[in-house]
N, C-alpha and C positions, 0 to 999 in steps of 0.2 A: 318145032322148036318151042321150048318152054318159055313162056313170057316171064320177064324178070319181076321179082316181087316188088310191089309198091312199098316205098318206105313208110313205116307206121304213121308218122305224123302227116304225110301227104295223103295217106289213106283216110285218116280221120277227118281231115279238112274236106276231102271229097265226099265223105259220107254226109257231112253237115250241109254241103251244097245241095246234095240230092234230097235230103230231108226237108230243106227249105224251098225246094222247087215248087212254084205255085201250081204247076200242072201235074207233076209226077211225084211230088213229095208227100210228107205226112201232114195231115190236116192240123194236128195239134202243134207240131213244130212250126208250121207256116204261120200260125196264128200268134205266136209268141212275140213279145217285145222285151226291151231291156227291163222294164218295170215288172212284167209278169214272171220273168225267170230269176229276178234278183233274189227272191226268197229261197229258191233252190240253190243258188250259188252260196248263200250263207249256210244253208243246211249242209251242203257238201263239205264246206270248210270245217264245220263242226264234226262231221263224220270222219274226216281225216284226223282231227285232233283226238277223237275217241279211239280210233284204231291205234294211234301212237300210245295213248294212255293205257290201253289194254295190252300193248306189246304184240299185237297181231300183225305181223308183217305181210301175210297173205291178204288180209283185209286192207292194209295200208296201200298195197299196190292197186287194188280195185278202187279204193276211195280216191286215190290220187288221179286215177283215170277219170273218175266221175267229175272231179274238180277241173281237170284239164278240159273236159267236154264243155263245162260252163264257160271257160275262157274262149274256146272255139265258137261256141254259140253266140256269145256277145260280139265277138269279132266279126262273125258272118253277118249279123244284123247290121252292124256298123258299115260293113263293106257294101251291103245292098243299098244302104242309104247314101253311099258315097263319102263317108267320113274317114274311115281307116280300115285296114284289114289285119289279119293275124301277123303278117310279116312286120307291119308297122308297130304292132304291140311288142313283138319280140325285139325289134330294133330299139324301141323306146326304153325298155327295161335294161337292155344291154348298155345303151348310152348312159342311163342313170347309174348303173352299178359301176361303170368305169369312172364316171364323174365323182361318185362318192368314195372312191378308193384311189385318189390321185397318187398316193405313195406306193400303190401296187402297179397301176396301169399307166402312170405318168411319171413326171420328173420331180414331183413334190417330195420334200423330205419328211420323214416321220418324226414329228416334233415331240413324240413321247406322250401325247395326250391319251386319255383312256379312249377305247373304241367308242363308248357311248358319247363322250364329249365331242369327238371328231364327227361322228355320224349325225348327232343332233345339230351341230353347227352347220354342216353341209345342207341338211334338210331345211334349216331356218333360212339359209341363203336362197334355196330354191323357192321357198314360200314367198320370200320378199320379192324375188324376181317375178313371181306370178301375181304380184299386187296385193299380198296379204297386208291388212291394216292392223290386225290385232295379234298378240302373241298366241291367242287361242284359235285363230283361223286354221282350218284344215284338219281339226280333230273330227273324224268321221262320225256322223250322227248315228249310223247303223251299228256302231260298236256295242258290245254288251255294256250295260249301264255301269257296272263296277269298273270295267276296264276304261271306259270313257271318262269316268270320274277321276281315275288315277292319272290319265293322260292330261286332263284339264289342270289338275293340281300340279303336275310336274311342269307344265308349260308356265303356269303362274309362278311357280317357285323359281324358275330361271330368270324372272324379272325381279326377284327379291321378295315376292309376296309369299312368305312362308314362315312358320314358327321355327325358332332356332333349335328346338329339341322336342321330345315327345310329350312334355308336360302340357304344352298349349293345346294340341289336339286331344289329349286325354281329358282335359277340363272341358273342352268343347263337346265331347261325347256326353259327359255328365249333364251339361247344360241342355243339350238337345233331348236327352232322355226325360228331363224334367218338363221341358216344353211339350213333348209328346204326351206325357201323363196329364198335363193341364189343358190340352186342347179340348174344345167344347163341341166342335162340329166335325162331320166327316171330312169336309174340305180341309179344315185346319189340321186334322189328324194325318191326312195324306201328305200335306205339305211338311209337317214336322217329322213324319216318318222318313221322307226323302232327305231332309236335313240331317237326321240321325245317321242314315246309311252313308251319306256323303262324308260326315264327320268321322265315321268308323273307317272309311277308306283312307282318310287323311291320317288317322292314327296308325294304322298298320303300315302305311307308306313311310311314316317316321321311323319305323323299326326296320325298314328295308324289305318288307314283305309284299310281294305282288298280290293285291286283293283278289283278283280273279282266280289265280292259281290256288290261293289259300282257301277260298270258298269252294272251289271245285274239289279240293282234297277233303274238306269237311263234309261236303255232300256225299262223297264216296264212302267216307268213314261211317256216317250216319246210316247210309243204305246197307252197308255190310253188317253193322251191329243190329239194325232192325230186323233184317232177314235172319240173323243168327238167333234173335229172340223168338221169332216165329217158329224156327226149326226146333228150338229148345222146348217150346210149349207143346209142339206137335209130338215130340219124342216122349213127352210126359202125358200124352193123350188129353191135352187141355186146349180149348179154343182160345187163342190169344186175345181175340177181340172181346171175349166174354169175361176176361180177367179184370179185376179191379186195378186202378192206377197203381196202388201200392204193390200188387203182385207183378204188374208189368215192370215197375221200377226195380223190383228184386231181380227179375230176369236180366234187365239192363246191367245191373251191377255184376251179375254172374258172367255175362258176356264180356264185359270190360276186364274182369279178373282173369278170364280164360285167354286173353290176348297176350302174345309175347311181350315181355317188358322191354322198353326201350333202353339201350345202353346208357349208362350214366355219363 
């Protein structure tokens, strides 16, 4: 008689148990801790985002699997230490999602607030129940710096600490540029550079633009244009790195001119 197939999630949990077995498991997996695998967890989340950005659904399936493995890994380490297991993790997020959607899973009326307003209020209530003392408590330290800056600014803005329009943050950017130009030491320059970047995030936030997404798009555009310059130089039998800056700038202009025009 053919043995019934093991459900995929149960199979994955079993694989992790075996990998972490002190006698029969993998030496590397057994040696890992929350802290040592945390960088891999972050890396896998970025690789998921990268597959989405590229529209590669086959890669997305693989990367989601890699990310799920990270959740299973952390859960197994916690289970071994007697803290919680994967089922507890799944139950906790299920409880949280139901609690954050009382108008869907409960009897609460939908009072017509925006999804963001309702979501943020529920999360604020959760933070308060967990003992948060500041409006800024709970903004994860491991977030990308631009994203964390934006979240800190949004939290502060909900207390009223924000400019009424874009002119305030625009003036602040100019002020920080001047302070960076006038900095006399490496330490001062680093500090003023940080202030300038923080102010820039505040400015683009005033226009409703997510800073992390905007910079990601700008990175992609620069990479695309730079590679096109290199290809253009190669097609002309020229070494791009040996060109003068004016010649490189001319190629940059040609690349920009060759791109499809945006609709008016």
